[in-house]
mmCIF file of the C-alpha atoms, coordinates in Angstrom:
data_MODEL
# 
_entry.id   MODEL 
# 
loop_
_atom_site.group_PDB 
_atom_site.id 
_atom_site.type_symbol 
_atom_site.label_atom_id 
_atom_site.label_alt_id 
_atom_site.label_comp_id 
_atom_site.label_asym_id 
_atom_site.label_entity_id 
_atom_site.label_seq_id 
_atom_site.pdbx_PDB_ins_code 
_atom_site.Cartn_x 
_atom_site.Cartn_y 
_atom_site.Cartn_z 
_atom_site.occupancy 
_atom_site.B_iso_or_equiv 
_atom_site.pdbx_formal_charge 
_atom_site.auth_seq_id 
_atom_site.auth_comp_id 
_atom_site.auth_asym_id 
_atom_site.auth_atom_id 
_atom_site.pdbx_PDB_model_num 
ATOM 1  C CA . UNK A 1 1  ? 85.709  103.123 91.174  1.00 0.00 ? 1  UNK A CA 1 
ATOM 2  C CA . UNK A 1 2  ? 85.435  99.676  92.725  1.00 0.00 ? 2  UNK A CA 1 
ATOM 3  C CA . UNK A 1 3  ? 88.559  97.557  92.854  1.00 0.00 ? 3  UNK A CA 1 
ATOM 4  C CA . UNK A 1 4  ? 88.690  94.040  91.600  1.00 0.00 ? 4  UNK A CA 1 
ATOM 5  C CA . UNK A 1 5  ? 90.850  90.942  91.289  1.00 0.00 ? 5  UNK A CA 1 
ATOM 6  C CA . UNK A 1 6  ? 91.722  89.822  87.790  1.00 0.00 ? 6  UNK A CA 1 
ATOM 7  C CA . UNK A 1 7  ? 91.146  86.142  87.200  1.00 0.00 ? 7  UNK A CA 1 
ATOM 8  C CA . UNK A 1 8  ? 91.090  83.901  84.156  1.00 0.00 ? 8  UNK A CA 1 
ATOM 9  C CA . UNK A 1 9  ? 87.311  84.253  84.228  1.00 0.00 ? 9  UNK A CA 1 
ATOM 10 C CA . UNK A 1 10 ? 87.507  88.036  84.369  1.00 0.00 ? 10 UNK A CA 1 
ATOM 11 C CA . UNK A 1 11 ? 87.385  90.671  87.108  1.00 0.00 ? 11 UNK A CA 1 
ATOM 12 C CA . UNK A 1 12 ? 85.914  89.816  90.512  1.00 0.00 ? 12 UNK A CA 1 
ATOM 13 C CA . UNK A 1 13 ? 84.959  92.805  92.695  1.00 0.00 ? 13 UNK A CA 1 
ATOM 14 C CA . UNK A 1 14 ? 86.611  93.204  96.102  1.00 0.00 ? 14 UNK A CA 1 
ATOM 15 C CA . UNK A 1 15 ? 84.491  92.284  99.087  1.00 0.00 ? 15 UNK A CA 1 
ATOM 16 C CA . UNK A 1 16 ? 83.737  95.101  101.561 1.00 0.00 ? 16 UNK A CA 1 
ATOM 17 C CA . UNK A 1 17 ? 86.401  93.618  103.864 1.00 0.00 ? 17 UNK A CA 1 
ATOM 18 C CA . UNK A 1 18 ? 88.983  93.648  101.057 1.00 0.00 ? 18 UNK A CA 1 
ATOM 19 C CA . UNK A 1 19 ? 88.068  97.259  100.210 1.00 0.00 ? 19 UNK A CA 1 
ATOM 20 C CA . UNK A 1 20 ? 88.500  98.281  103.863 1.00 0.00 ? 20 UNK A CA 1 
ATOM 21 C CA . UNK A 1 21 ? 91.853  96.476  104.127 1.00 0.00 ? 21 UNK A CA 1 
ATOM 22 C CA . UNK A 1 22 ? 93.085  98.072  100.909 1.00 0.00 ? 22 UNK A CA 1 
ATOM 23 C CA . UNK A 1 23 ? 91.937  101.524 102.061 1.00 0.00 ? 23 UNK A CA 1 
ATOM 24 C CA . UNK A 1 24 ? 93.915  101.024 105.291 1.00 0.00 ? 24 UNK A CA 1 
ATOM 25 C CA . UNK A 1 25 ? 96.996  99.925  103.328 1.00 0.00 ? 25 UNK A CA 1 
ATOM 26 C CA . UNK A 1 26 ? 96.718  102.982 101.055 1.00 0.00 ? 26 UNK A CA 1 
ATOM 27 C CA . UNK A 1 27 ? 96.367  105.296 104.064 1.00 0.00 ? 27 UNK A CA 1 
ATOM 28 C CA . UNK A 1 28 ? 99.387  103.740 105.774 1.00 0.00 ? 28 UNK A CA 1 
ATOM 29 C CA . UNK A 1 29 ? 101.450 104.102 102.587 1.00 0.00 ? 29 UNK A CA 1 
ATOM 30 C CA . UNK A 1 30 ? 100.469 107.768 102.214 1.00 0.00 ? 30 UNK A CA 1 
ATOM 31 C CA . UNK A 1 31 ? 101.240 108.453 105.885 1.00 0.00 ? 31 UNK A CA 1 
ATOM 32 C CA . UNK A 1 32 ? 104.748 107.037 105.431 1.00 0.00 ? 32 UNK A CA 1 
ATOM 33 C CA . UNK A 1 33 ? 105.672 109.253 102.486 1.00 0.00 ? 33 UNK A CA 1 
ATOM 34 C CA . UNK A 1 34 ? 107.546 111.757 104.629 1.00 0.00 ? 34 UNK A CA 1 
ATOM 35 C CA . UNK A 1 35 ? 109.588 108.965 106.238 1.00 0.00 ? 35 UNK A CA 1 
ATOM 36 C CA . UNK A 1 36 ? 110.500 107.540 102.833 1.00 0.00 ? 36 UNK A CA 1 
ATOM 37 C CA . UNK A 1 37 ? 111.560 110.958 101.536 1.00 0.00 ? 37 UNK A CA 1 
ATOM 38 C CA . UNK A 1 38 ? 113.645 111.557 104.659 1.00 0.00 ? 38 UNK A CA 1 
ATOM 39 C CA . UNK A 1 39 ? 115.380 108.184 104.291 1.00 0.00 ? 39 UNK A CA 1 
ATOM 40 C CA . UNK A 1 40 ? 116.233 108.896 100.650 1.00 0.00 ? 40 UNK A CA 1 
ATOM 41 C CA . UNK A 1 41 ? 117.527 112.371 101.516 1.00 0.00 ? 41 UNK A CA 1 
ATOM 42 C CA . UNK A 1 42 ? 119.724 110.998 104.291 1.00 0.00 ? 42 UNK A CA 1 
ATOM 43 C CA . UNK A 1 43 ? 121.034 108.328 101.927 1.00 0.00 ? 43 UNK A CA 1 
ATOM 44 C CA . UNK A 1 44 ? 122.033 111.008 99.408  1.00 0.00 ? 44 UNK A CA 1 
ATOM 45 C CA . UNK A 1 45 ? 123.532 113.194 102.152 1.00 0.00 ? 45 UNK A CA 1 
ATOM 46 C CA . UNK A 1 46 ? 125.579 110.270 103.474 1.00 0.00 ? 46 UNK A CA 1 
ATOM 47 C CA . UNK A 1 47 ? 126.848 109.462 99.977  1.00 0.00 ? 47 UNK A CA 1 
ATOM 48 C CA . UNK A 1 48 ? 127.906 113.084 99.477  1.00 0.00 ? 48 UNK A CA 1 
ATOM 49 C CA . UNK A 1 49 ? 129.732 113.057 102.818 1.00 0.00 ? 49 UNK A CA 1 
ATOM 50 C CA . UNK A 1 50 ? 131.435 109.794 101.912 1.00 0.00 ? 50 UNK A CA 1 
ATOM 51 C CA . UNK A 1 51 ? 132.505 111.157 98.534  1.00 0.00 ? 51 UNK A CA 1 
ATOM 52 C CA . UNK A 1 52 ? 134.243 114.060 100.286 1.00 0.00 ? 52 UNK A CA 1 
ATOM 53 C CA . UNK A 1 53 ? 135.962 111.996 102.990 1.00 0.00 ? 53 UNK A CA 1 
ATOM 54 C CA . UNK A 1 54 ? 139.156 112.116 100.950 1.00 0.00 ? 54 UNK A CA 1 
ATOM 55 C CA . UNK A 1 55 ? 139.512 115.818 101.782 1.00 0.00 ? 55 UNK A CA 1 
ATOM 56 C CA . UNK A 1 56 ? 139.428 115.096 105.512 1.00 0.00 ? 56 UNK A CA 1 
ATOM 57 C CA . UNK A 1 57 ? 141.856 112.200 105.133 1.00 0.00 ? 57 UNK A CA 1 
ATOM 58 C CA . UNK A 1 58 ? 144.263 114.274 103.048 1.00 0.00 ? 58 UNK A CA 1 
ATOM 59 C CA . UNK A 1 59 ? 144.257 117.064 105.635 1.00 0.00 ? 59 UNK A CA 1 
ATOM 60 C CA . UNK A 1 60 ? 144.774 114.617 108.498 1.00 0.00 ? 60 UNK A CA 1 
ATOM 61 C CA . UNK A 1 61 ? 147.625 112.817 106.738 1.00 0.00 ? 61 UNK A CA 1 
ATOM 62 C CA . UNK A 1 62 ? 149.446 116.088 106.089 1.00 0.00 ? 62 UNK A CA 1 
ATOM 63 C CA . UNK A 1 63 ? 148.638 117.489 109.555 1.00 0.00 ? 63 UNK A CA 1 
ATOM 64 C CA . UNK A 1 64 ? 147.087 120.481 107.808 1.00 0.00 ? 64 UNK A CA 1 
ATOM 65 C CA . UNK A 1 65 ? 143.816 122.058 108.896 1.00 0.00 ? 65 UNK A CA 1 
ATOM 66 C CA . UNK A 1 66 ? 140.778 121.169 106.839 1.00 0.00 ? 66 UNK A CA 1 
ATOM 67 C CA . UNK A 1 67 ? 140.065 123.847 104.229 1.00 0.00 ? 67 UNK A CA 1 
ATOM 68 C CA . UNK A 1 68 ? 137.312 126.191 105.486 1.00 0.00 ? 68 UNK A CA 1 
ATOM 69 C CA . UNK A 1 69 ? 135.183 125.766 102.336 1.00 0.00 ? 69 UNK A CA 1 
ATOM 70 C CA . UNK A 1 70 ? 135.265 121.976 102.633 1.00 0.00 ? 70 UNK A CA 1 
ATOM 71 C CA . UNK A 1 71 ? 134.542 122.095 106.349 1.00 0.00 ? 71 UNK A CA 1 
ATOM 72 C CA . UNK A 1 72 ? 131.577 124.411 105.680 1.00 0.00 ? 72 UNK A CA 1 
ATOM 73 C CA . UNK A 1 73 ? 130.295 122.173 102.886 1.00 0.00 ? 73 UNK A CA 1 
ATOM 74 C CA . UNK A 1 74 ? 130.463 119.062 105.052 1.00 0.00 ? 74 UNK A CA 1 
ATOM 75 C CA . UNK A 1 75 ? 128.732 120.857 107.927 1.00 0.00 ? 75 UNK A CA 1 
ATOM 76 C CA . UNK A 1 76 ? 125.997 122.045 105.545 1.00 0.00 ? 76 UNK A CA 1 
ATOM 77 C CA . UNK A 1 77 ? 125.485 118.420 104.492 1.00 0.00 ? 77 UNK A CA 1 
ATOM 78 C CA . UNK A 1 78 ? 125.186 117.345 108.129 1.00 0.00 ? 78 UNK A CA 1 
ATOM 79 C CA . UNK A 1 79 ? 122.656 120.162 108.654 1.00 0.00 ? 79 UNK A CA 1 
ATOM 80 C CA . UNK A 1 80 ? 120.403 119.127 105.734 1.00 0.00 ? 80 UNK A CA 1 
ATOM 81 C CA . UNK A 1 81 ? 117.810 117.436 108.020 1.00 0.00 ? 81 UNK A CA 1 
ATOM 82 C CA . UNK A 1 82 ? 117.395 120.720 109.930 1.00 0.00 ? 82 UNK A CA 1 
ATOM 83 C CA . UNK A 1 83 ? 116.359 122.670 106.801 1.00 0.00 ? 83 UNK A CA 1 
ATOM 84 C CA . UNK A 1 84 ? 112.805 123.978 106.983 1.00 0.00 ? 84 UNK A CA 1 
ATOM 85 C CA . UNK A 1 85 ? 111.809 122.212 103.746 1.00 0.00 ? 85 UNK A CA 1 
ATOM 86 C CA . UNK A 1 86 ? 113.259 118.833 104.718 1.00 0.00 ? 86 UNK A CA 1 
ATOM 87 C CA . UNK A 1 87 ? 112.612 116.244 103.366 1.00 0.00 ? 87 UNK A CA 1 
ATOM 88 C CA . UNK A 1 88 ? 110.491 117.358 100.414 1.00 0.00 ? 88 UNK A CA 1 
ATOM 89 C CA . UNK A 1 89 ? 112.302 120.584 99.495  1.00 0.00 ? 89 UNK A CA 1 
ATOM 90 C CA . UNK A 1 90 ? 116.042 120.507 100.125 1.00 0.00 ? 90 UNK A CA 1 
ATOM 91 C CA . UNK A 1 91 ? 118.577 123.156 99.197  1.00 0.00 ? 91 UNK A CA 1 
ATOM 92 C CA . UNK A 1 92 ? 121.539 120.861 98.582  1.00 0.00 ? 92 UNK A CA 1 
ATOM 93 C CA . UNK A 1 93 ? 124.953 122.423 99.282  1.00 0.00 ? 93 UNK A CA 1 
ATOM 94 C CA . UNK A 1 94 ? 127.451 122.467 96.437  1.00 0.00 ? 94 UNK A CA 1 
ATOM 95 C CA . UNK A 1 95 ? 130.944 121.120 96.956  1.00 0.00 ? 95 UNK A CA 1 
ATOM 96 C CA . UNK A 1 96 ? 133.807 123.606 96.658  1.00 0.00 ? 96 UNK A CA 1 
ATOM 97 C CA . UNK A 1 97 ? 134.803 123.930 93.046  1.00 0.00 ? 97 UNK A CA 1 
ATOM 98 C CA . UNK A 1 98 ? 131.484 122.363 92.040  1.00 0.00 ? 98 UNK A CA 1 
ATOM 99 C CA . UNK A 1 99 ? 132.999 118.885 92.495  1.00 0.00 ? 99 UNK A CA 1 
# 
């Protein structure tokens, strides 16, 4: 289906040069999908790490060791980019207690 510009006078078909430029833009966008998914996944992972920072702070302030379950959860979050399905199919770890 040919592309066109909409004008007040109606649609005007793309020139061959405009078609080629648009095809290149579409190809570049499609090629970057994996990078966009990875960036979104890392953003979510970072937010989950940030939301559990209180556990690390609490342990440090009381000079107590970090609970093993929380340490494992945070490590699993840091390991998300190494999952075989990353970035399209991620098995997100669940915080201890489902928090």
